[in-house]
N, C-alpha and C positions, 0 to 999 in steps of 0.2 A: 249544505249541511255536511260536516266532515265525517260524521259517523252515521251509519245506516240504522243502528239500533236506537230504540227509545230509552234513554237513560232514566227518565222519570219526569216528575212535575216540579217546576220551580215557581214558587209563590213570590210575587213582587208587588209593589205598590208604587204608583207614580208620585213624584214629589209634589207637595201641595204649594199653594201660593204663599204660605207663611213660613217657608223654609228658613228665611233669614232670621226668624224669631226662635230658632231652635235652641235647646238647652246646651250650654257650654260649661264645663266644669274644670278641666285640667289644662286648657290651652287658651291663649288670648282670643277674644272675639274679633272677627273681621267681617266685612260685608260679603254677601253671597250673591252671585249673578244667577237669578232664577232661570233665565233662558239657557245659559250654559249648563246649568245643572240638569235641565230637561234633556238636552242633547247628550250629555254624558250618561244619563240613565238609559236612553235609547241604545247607545253603544254597548252598555253593560248587558241589556236584555238580548241584543243581537249576538253577543259572545256566548250567552247561555244557549240560545237556539242553535248556533253553529256547532256546539258540543253535543247536541242530541237531546236537549232538555225541552220539554213542552212547557211553555210559559203560561201561567195563569195569574191574572191580576186580582189582587185583593181589593174589594170595593171600599172606598173611603166613605167616611161619615159626611152628612150634609154640611156644606160650607167648609168641610175639612178643618176643624179647629185645632188639629194636632200637628204642629210643625215638624215633629220628629216621627210622624207616621210612616215616612218613606223607609225608615229602618225597621222593616217588618219582622226581622229575626227576633227582636226583643219581645214580641207579642205572643209567640207560640213556640213550643219545643216539640219536635216530631222525632219519635224513636220507634222504628218498625211500624206497627199498626196503631200506635197510641199517639194522640196529640194532647199535650199538656198546655192549657192556657195559663200564661204567666200572670203574675201580680207584681207589677214593678214597684220597687222601693221609691220611685218618684211618682207621687200621687197625680201629677199632671199628665202622665202617660197611661193611666190605667184604662181609659176609654178606648184605646187602640185595639183591644182584643175582640171587639164585636165583629169587625169585618174579617179578622183572621178566623174566628170561630165558624162563620158561614163558609169560608173557603175550605177548611179542613173537613167540615161536615159533608160538603159536596164530594169530597174524595173518598168518603166511606170510612174515615178513621174514627176510632173510639175517642171520645172527648173526656178529658179529665181536667181538674182545675187545682190551682194553688189557692188555699184559703187562708184567711187572716188567722193568726198574726204573721203568717209566713209571707215572705216577699221573694220574688225571683224574676230575673230578666233573662230572656233567651240568649243574650250575648254572653252570659256567664256559663253556658253549658257547652262543653266541648266533648264530642264523642270520638274516641280513638280505638278502633277495634271493638272489643267487648267491654271496654272501660269507659266510664263517663266521668269527666273531670268537671267539677262545679266550683266556680269562683265565689269566695265569700268577700264581699266588699260593701260598697255604698248602696248597691241596688239589690243584693241578695243576702239574706240572713241565714242563720243556722236552721231555723224552723223551715224555711223554704227548701233547704238542701235535704232535710229529713223527709219532707213530704214528697219531693221528687224521687228519692230513693225508694219509697214505698210504692209509688205509682209505676215506676219502671220495672218492678218485679225483680227478676234474678240478675239484673245488670249490676256490675260492680261500680259503685259511686264513690269517688275520691274527692273530698273537699280540698280546695287549694286557696290559700290566702293571697289576696291581691292588695297592692298599694300603689298609688300614683297613677292609676289608670281607671277608665270608666268601667270596663268589663274584662273578664278573663281573656276573651278573644281579642281584646285590644293589645294584649301582651303575648299571647301564645295561641298557636293553632297546630294542626297535625298534617303531615304529608300522607300520600297514598299508602305507604307501607306502615303507617302508624307512628313514625318518628315525630317527636314533638319539636317544634321550632318556635323560637320566640326571643324575648328580651328577659334575661334572668333578673334584672334589677326590679321588676314589677311583680314577680310571683315568688311564692315560697317553694323553692326548688327541692326542699327536703321531702315533699310529698310526691315528687315526680321520679320516674325511673331514669330519666335522662332528658336533656334539653339541648338541642342544637341552636347555637347562638346565631341570630340573624344579623347580617352586616349592617342593616339600617332598621329603624323602628317599623317602617311600613312592610318590611320583609317578614314580619311576624304574622301577617294577615294572608292566609292561603285558603283558597276555595278548591276543593278536590272535585273536578268535573268528571274524571274517569280514572282508572287505575294507573294511567300514564300521562294524565293531562291535568294541569293546575291553572288556576286563574290568580293573577297578582295585580297589584296597583302599579301604574306607570312610575310612581315615585320610589320604587324598589328595584332599580336596574341591576345592582350588584347581586341581589338575591336571585333575580331571574337568570342571570348568567350562571350562577353556581348550580341552580336546579337543572338548567339545561345541560350543563356538563355532567350531571348525574344521570342523564338519559330521559328526563321528563320533558314533555311538550308544554311550553309555557305560553299563556296568553296574557298580555298586559292591557289594561284599560285605564283611562284617565278618569279619576273620580275626585279631582282636587276640590270641587265645591262641596262635596259631602265630607271630605276630610276636614274642612273648615268647621264642621259641626261634630267633630270627634267620631265620624263614621269611617267605615272601611269596607272592603269588598265582601266580607262575610255578613255585614249588617243589612245589605240590600236585598237579600233573598233568603228563602227557606227551601232547601232541596229535599224533596220527598222521593227517594229512589223507587224505581219500579220493582215490585216483588217478583221473585223468580217464577217463570211460567210453570203451569201444571204439565206433567208428562201426558202426551196424547199420541194417538196412532198417526203414523205417517205413511208415505208411499211405500216404504220398505217393509211395512208390517207393523203389527201392534207392538207397543212399548211394553217391555217386561216389567211387571209390578211385583214386588216381593209379596208373598202370602202373609196374611195377618197371623199373629201368634195365636195358638190354641188349636184344638182339634177341628178339622174341617168336615162337616157332615157330607155324606155321600151315599150312594146306593150300596147295598150289601153285596159281597162277592157272590159269584154264581154258585159256588159250592154250598152256600147256606141259604139260598133262596127257597121258599116254600113252593111246592108244585100245586097246581089246581086241585089235585085229588086230596091233598091234605086239608083243604078248606071245607070238604064235604063232611057233614056229621056222620059219625060212625066209621069213617075211613081209617084204615090201618096206618099207623105211624111208620113211615119209612125213613131210614137214615139218609143223610145227604150222600150224594154220589162220592165214591172213593172212600167211604168210612164204614167199617163193620159195626154191627150192633154190639153193644156191650155196656159196661158201667161207664158213667160219665167221668171224664177226667177232671181232676182237681184243677182249678184255675191256677195258672202260673203266677208267681210272685210279681208284684209290680216292679218295673225297672227302678233301679237305684237312682235317686235324684242326684244330679251333679251340681255342686255349688257354683254360682257364677264366677267368672274369671276375676281374679284380683281379691276374692274373699278368702281369707285364711281361716280354715276350720280345723279343730283338733282331730287327731286320729281316733277312731273308735277304740274302746278298751278291748284288749285281747281276752277271750274267755279263759278262765282258770280251769285247770284240770282237776277233776274230782278226785278225792282221796280213794285209794284202793285200785285205781285204774293204771295198769302198767307196772313195770318193775320199780321198786323204791330205790332211790339213789341217796347215798350218804354224802353229806357236805363236808365230812371230816372235822366237824366242830368249829370250822372257821367260816364266818360269813363271807360270801363272795358277791359278785355283782348280780348274778342271777340266783344265788342260793343253792345251786345244784352242781356238785362236782368241783366247785372252785377250791375248797380246802384240800382235796386230794391232789389237785394240780399244783397247789403251793408246796405240799410236802415233796412231791416229785422234783420240783424245781430246786428246793433247798438241798435234797440229797444229791442231785446231779452236780450242783455248783459248789457245795460246801463239804458234805460228809463223804461223798465218793472220792474226791482227790485226797482227803485226809487219810482215809483207810488205805488207799493205794500207796501213799507215801510211807505209812507205818509198815506195811508188808514189805516194801522195798528195803527199808532199813534192817528189818529182821533177817531177810534173805541175804543181804550183804554181809552181816555178821556171821551167819552160818557158813557162807562160802569162804570167808577169810579164815575161820577156825579150821575148816577142813583142809585148806591149802597149807596152813602152818603145820598140821599134823603130818603131812606127807613130806616134810623137810624141803618144801619148795618155797621159793621166794613169794612173799605176799603180793597178790595182784595189785596193780595200780588202780586208782579210783577211776581211771578213764576206761579201761577194758580189761578183761580176763578171759581165760580159756575154760569152756564148759564142755566136758566130754559127753557126747550123746550116747544113747543106748546101743548104737551100732559101733561104737568105738571111735568114731571120727570126732574131731574137734570143731567147734563152731564159735567164732568170735562174736561177741555181742556187747552192746554198750549199756551200762547201768541206767543212764539217763533216758534211754529210749524204751525201757521196759515199762509198759503201761498196764499189763494184765497181771495182777497179783497171783492168780492161780498158776499161770505159766511159770512165774518166777519160783513159786514154791515147789513145783514139780522138778524144775532144774536143780534146785538146791538139794532135794532128796536124792536125785540121781548122782550128784557129785559126792554126797556122803557115802552112798553104797559103793561107788567105784574106788574110793580112797582106801589104802591098806590100814588095817588096825594097828594100834601101838603094840 
């Protein structure tokens, strides 16, 4: 055995004596060698055992009147702990579910059934990750798909139309990473996230034995080489006699994976288990335990150690509940301030964003950006006219617009630029000083 772990249980059924009478729909009929078919089936079972699967045979009916009973996958669908007994669209195959029901019941699985008028073949059900693809064709109808979706619970079920093939798994299967591989001519690819095209029709039939191990038919050598180049371990088996009856490697078994083991103690110590949600009952802390004297009738009530007698404290408010992550909740409304509390603010008659002080701020902004520069420019023009008149009265040449001399109070002269004077009050003081220092007429 290549792997030491037990991968799970593989349900198989031996080929019956009437295999040559099997139903053929989409390929020409040819004779089948029953002895060679038995040897090929034994090699197929040996490949499952070598991959770590425990093989369990499904009992056949008396005299085995079902030639297609070897294709056990069509009789039951297993998903987790649920086994759904199929109801084939081919009435001649509906008796095959009796042996499959006994096998899955012995495994402890919950039994469900597809009921009329629904029809479903297990070969039309493909599980890829958390998604279940169900083929709608000759053996499975819409009612069967709807019943399966209800029985599987929260699984995402995607119907896929098929044409020119017996089952969905006759045209498409899944790789260990969930990638779909198949023949796009036989399936409705609009319902699929993507499809890797198989080099040959038999390359669309893949059985996942382990996360890095797959089983293929020997009639798909090019697909085997490509998957091996991708890093997968490929096992090929010859099933030519079953392919003559429209069978493939997926039809010959039902794989029931082993559930993950429960955590248990080991030699290194007990396995940590997270606590259950909710309060955990336990003994009271030592500071609030009652002493034996408190239990006697008439005994004086004594406070707990470390606490002085006095009035009982009000219980603290319960902690504020925090919403779960990912849930968006609106902010609580802010309490409005009652009228008469605090100084009253004027909004200046203009409504603002908060209604308090926004109007006054707008008046300040308007005065600073519009009225202030206008007033300073007016004062500057008036001062320039006064200075020019004073200079003409003293029989001196008129100062240029660029600069002029202004005598200060100490008698010294200071050159200044008209365009640089920003303060109107300073300009007015300088104009008055010039008028006083100039001689009268």
